[in-house]
Backbone as JSON, one array per atom type, in Angstrom:
{
  "sequence": "XXXXXXXXXXXXXXXXXXXXXXXXXXXXXXXXXXXXXXXXXXXXXXXXXXXXXXXXXXXXXXXXXXXXXXXXXXXXXXXXXXXXXXXXXXXXXXXXXX",
  "N": [[14.95, 95.4, 62.72], [12.05, 97.14, 63.4], [9.92, 99.08, 61.38], [7.51, 100.27, 61.57], [5.15, 102.72, 62.44], [2.88, 103.87, 64.9], [-0.23, 104.87, 63.84], [-2.99, 107.12, 63.31], [-5.9, 106.16, 65.04], [-8.23, 103.92, 63.69], [-11.59, 103.19, 62.68], [-12.9, 100.01, 63.19], [-14.64, 97.67, 61.16], [-16.47, 96.25, 62.63], [-17.21, 97.9, 64.61], [-15.38, 98.42, 66.6], [-12.16, 99.92, 67.43], [-9.03, 100.23, 65.77], [-5.57, 100.56, 65.84], [-2.78, 101.36, 63.68], [-0.66, 99.79, 64.53], [-2.01, 97.7, 65.83], [-3.38, 96.54, 63.69], [-1.19, 95.73, 62.19], [-0.05, 93.84, 63.96], [-2.02, 91.85, 63.95], [-1.91, 91.1, 61.23], [0.72, 90.12, 61.09], [0.46, 88.0, 62.89], [-1.27, 86.34, 61.44], [0.39, 85.77, 59.24], [2.39, 84.34, 60.56], [0.96, 82.1, 61.35], [0.59, 80.88, 58.91], [3.2, 80.6, 57.94], [5.23, 79.43, 60.06], [7.97, 79.79, 60.69], [8.73, 82.41, 60.4], [10.73, 85.22, 61.08], [9.9, 87.47, 63.21], [11.12, 89.73, 64.26], [12.75, 90.65, 62.23], [11.07, 91.61, 60.31], [10.01, 94.08, 58.04], [8.32, 96.95, 56.7], [8.56, 96.8, 53.93], [9.16, 94.14, 53.51], [9.19, 91.34, 51.48], [6.55, 89.16, 50.77], [6.75, 86.83, 49.26], [9.51, 86.55, 48.43], [11.08, 87.17, 50.78], [9.71, 85.93, 52.91], [8.81, 83.48, 52.05], [6.21, 82.89, 51.28], [3.85, 81.43, 49.25], [1.59, 81.43, 46.34], [-0.59, 79.84, 47.05], [-0.46, 79.97, 49.83], [-0.94, 82.71, 50.05], [-3.62, 82.83, 49.36], [-4.7, 81.61, 51.59], [-3.98, 83.52, 53.48], [-5.59, 85.64, 52.61], [-8.14, 84.59, 53.2], [-8.01, 84.43, 56.02], [-7.59, 87.15, 56.67], [-10.02, 88.19, 55.76], [-11.8, 86.92, 57.5], [-10.96, 87.77, 60.12], [-11.08, 90.57, 59.97], [-13.49, 91.13, 58.87], [-13.66, 91.48, 56.06], [-13.78, 91.66, 52.42], [-11.77, 90.7, 50.77], [-10.48, 89.64, 47.74], [-9.06, 86.61, 46.41], [-7.42, 87.19, 44.28], [-6.79, 89.9, 44.72], [-5.25, 89.65, 47.05], [-3.14, 88.07, 46.11], [-1.87, 89.91, 44.51], [-0.67, 91.65, 46.25], [2.46, 92.09, 47.68], [3.96, 92.71, 49.93], [4.56, 93.08, 53.46], [3.77, 95.55, 54.49], [2.01, 96.29, 52.46], [-0.15, 94.55, 52.88], [-0.98, 95.43, 55.42], [-1.69, 98.08, 54.82], [-3.78, 97.63, 53.0], [-5.72, 96.42, 54.65], [-6.13, 98.5, 56.53], [-7.22, 100.47, 54.86], [-9.66, 99.38, 54.25], [-11.13, 99.07, 56.55], [-12.05, 101.38, 57.51]],
  "CA": [[14.41, 96.65, 63.22], [10.7, 97.38, 62.9], [9.82, 100.44, 60.87], [6.13, 100.7, 61.6], [4.78, 103.7, 63.46], [1.45, 103.85, 65.21], [-0.92, 105.97, 63.18], [-4.29, 107.49, 63.86], [-6.78, 105.03, 65.28], [-9.29, 103.82, 62.68], [-12.76, 102.42, 63.06], [-13.01, 98.66, 62.67], [-15.98, 97.49, 60.6], [-17.38, 95.68, 63.62], [-17.54, 98.91, 65.59], [-14.24, 98.7, 67.47], [-11.14, 100.74, 66.82], [-7.75, 99.55, 65.64], [-4.45, 101.39, 65.42], [-1.9, 100.76, 62.69], [0.12, 98.73, 65.2], [-2.91, 96.58, 66.07], [-3.59, 95.89, 62.39], [0.08, 95.06, 61.85], [0.1, 92.67, 64.81], [-2.93, 90.82, 63.44], [-1.36, 90.63, 59.95], [1.9, 89.3, 61.41], [-0.05, 86.78, 63.49], [-1.77, 85.51, 60.33], [1.55, 85.3, 58.49], [3.07, 83.32, 61.37], [0.15, 80.87, 61.29], [0.81, 80.29, 57.59], [4.63, 80.31, 57.83], [5.66, 79.53, 61.45], [9.39, 80.11, 60.87], [8.98, 83.83, 60.13], [11.43, 85.97, 62.11], [9.11, 88.69, 63.39], [12.02, 90.85, 64.55], [13.38, 91.15, 61.0], [10.04, 92.1, 59.38], [9.9, 95.5, 57.78], [7.17, 97.27, 55.88], [8.79, 96.37, 52.55], [9.52, 92.72, 53.44], [8.42, 90.64, 50.45], [5.89, 87.95, 51.24], [7.26, 85.68, 48.53], [10.98, 86.46, 48.44], [11.65, 87.19, 52.13], [9.0, 85.09, 53.88], [8.52, 82.17, 51.49], [4.76, 82.73, 51.12], [3.51, 81.21, 47.84], [0.23, 81.84, 45.98], [-1.54, 79.06, 47.86], [-0.43, 80.58, 51.15], [-1.58, 84.02, 49.96], [-5.07, 82.62, 49.41], [-5.02, 81.36, 52.99], [-3.87, 84.82, 54.14], [-6.82, 86.39, 52.26], [-9.25, 84.03, 53.98], [-7.86, 84.84, 57.42], [-7.85, 88.59, 56.76], [-11.46, 88.37, 55.6], [-12.47, 86.48, 58.72], [-10.6, 88.59, 61.29], [-11.4, 91.99, 59.8], [-14.78, 91.23, 58.19], [-13.38, 92.06, 54.74], [-14.15, 90.89, 51.25], [-10.58, 90.67, 49.91], [-10.48, 88.51, 46.83], [-7.78, 85.92, 46.32], [-6.62, 87.92, 43.3], [-6.24, 91.09, 45.39], [-4.2, 89.23, 47.96], [-2.01, 87.61, 45.31], [-1.19, 91.09, 43.93], [0.06, 92.34, 47.32], [3.64, 91.28, 47.97], [4.74, 93.17, 51.08], [3.85, 93.13, 54.74], [3.14, 96.87, 54.54], [0.89, 96.28, 51.53], [-1.28, 93.91, 53.56], [-1.44, 96.33, 56.48], [-2.35, 99.22, 54.16], [-5.05, 97.15, 52.46], [-6.67, 96.25, 55.77], [-6.47, 99.82, 57.06], [-8.07, 101.23, 53.93], [-10.96, 98.75, 54.13], [-11.86, 98.99, 57.83], [-12.36, 102.76, 57.93]],
  "C": [[13.03, 96.86, 62.6], [10.56, 98.84, 62.53], [8.4, 100.98, 60.9], [5.9, 101.69, 62.72], [3.29, 103.59, 63.7], [0.83, 105.09, 64.58], [-2.23, 106.25, 63.89], [-5.15, 106.24, 63.99], [-7.92, 105.07, 64.26], [-10.44, 102.98, 63.23], [-12.7, 101.05, 62.42], [-14.45, 98.48, 62.2], [-16.96, 96.91, 61.61], [-17.69, 96.65, 64.74], [-16.4, 99.26, 66.53], [-13.25, 99.62, 66.76], [-9.84, 99.96, 66.78], [-6.7, 100.55, 65.18], [-3.68, 100.65, 64.34], [-1.14, 99.59, 63.31], [-0.76, 97.51, 65.47], [-3.17, 95.81, 64.79], [-2.34, 95.1, 62.04], [0.25, 93.79, 62.67], [-0.8, 91.53, 64.35], [-2.41, 90.23, 62.13], [-0.17, 89.71, 60.22], [1.47, 87.97, 62.03], [-0.55, 85.81, 62.42], [-0.59, 84.93, 59.55], [2.29, 84.2, 59.25], [2.28, 82.02, 61.42], [0.42, 80.13, 59.99], [2.26, 79.81, 57.46], [5.26, 80.48, 59.23], [7.11, 79.96, 61.68], [9.73, 81.57, 60.61], [9.66, 84.47, 61.34], [10.77, 87.34, 62.24], [10.01, 89.91, 63.58], [12.64, 91.45, 63.28], [12.36, 91.7, 60.0], [10.08, 93.61, 59.27], [8.72, 95.72, 56.85], [7.33, 96.74, 54.46], [9.27, 94.92, 52.44], [8.6, 92.03, 52.44], [7.83, 89.35, 51.02], [6.49, 86.73, 50.55], [8.77, 85.52, 48.69], [11.54, 86.33, 49.86], [11.01, 86.19, 53.09], [8.64, 83.7, 53.35], [7.03, 81.86, 51.35], [4.47, 82.55, 49.63], [2.05, 81.59, 47.58], [-0.83, 81.09, 46.79], [-1.62, 79.64, 49.27], [-1.11, 81.95, 51.14], [-3.1, 83.89, 49.98], [-5.52, 82.35, 50.84], [-4.95, 82.66, 53.8], [-5.13, 85.64, 53.87], [-8.0, 85.89, 53.08], [-9.2, 84.44, 55.44], [-8.12, 86.33, 57.6], [-9.34, 88.87, 56.68], [-12.21, 88.01, 56.88], [-12.2, 87.42, 59.89], [-11.07, 90.03, 61.19], [-12.74, 92.21, 59.11], [-14.62, 91.95, 56.85], [-13.94, 91.18, 53.64], [-12.99, 90.89, 50.25], [-10.63, 89.42, 49.03], [-9.1, 87.85, 46.84], [-6.86, 86.66, 45.36], [-6.0, 89.17, 43.93], [-5.09, 90.71, 46.3], [-2.96, 88.77, 47.2], [-1.22, 88.77, 44.73], [-0.38, 91.86, 44.98], [1.27, 91.49, 47.69], [4.51, 91.84, 49.1], [3.88, 93.15, 52.33], [3.1, 94.45, 54.85], [1.95, 96.97, 53.61], [-0.34, 95.64, 52.14], [-1.86, 94.81, 54.63], [-2.22, 97.5, 55.87], [-3.71, 98.82, 53.6], [-6.09, 97.05, 53.57], [-7.1, 97.61, 56.29], [-7.43, 100.57, 56.15], [-9.48, 100.62, 53.81], [-11.72, 98.61, 55.45], [-12.22, 100.38, 58.35], [-13.83, 102.92, 58.22]]
}
């Protein structure tokens, strides 16, 4: 069961707008590129990247690179390594594309 709700639309740094659901979909897409066996239907906001999805530190660095590219961010590898939930990644992106 997905627990994400669509929130207020935010400005994307490139001038477009993105809803919470759009950000979440992009984050999930990135996670699926890194770990193709992820069961999207079972993802929840508090799903652990390491424990539930099998994402290791090396994979987290790849996630940071993809987030930076897709959202024009400057997330450091250390910042990404400190985030361990799907919701944490979504929240990070949302707070940096305002």
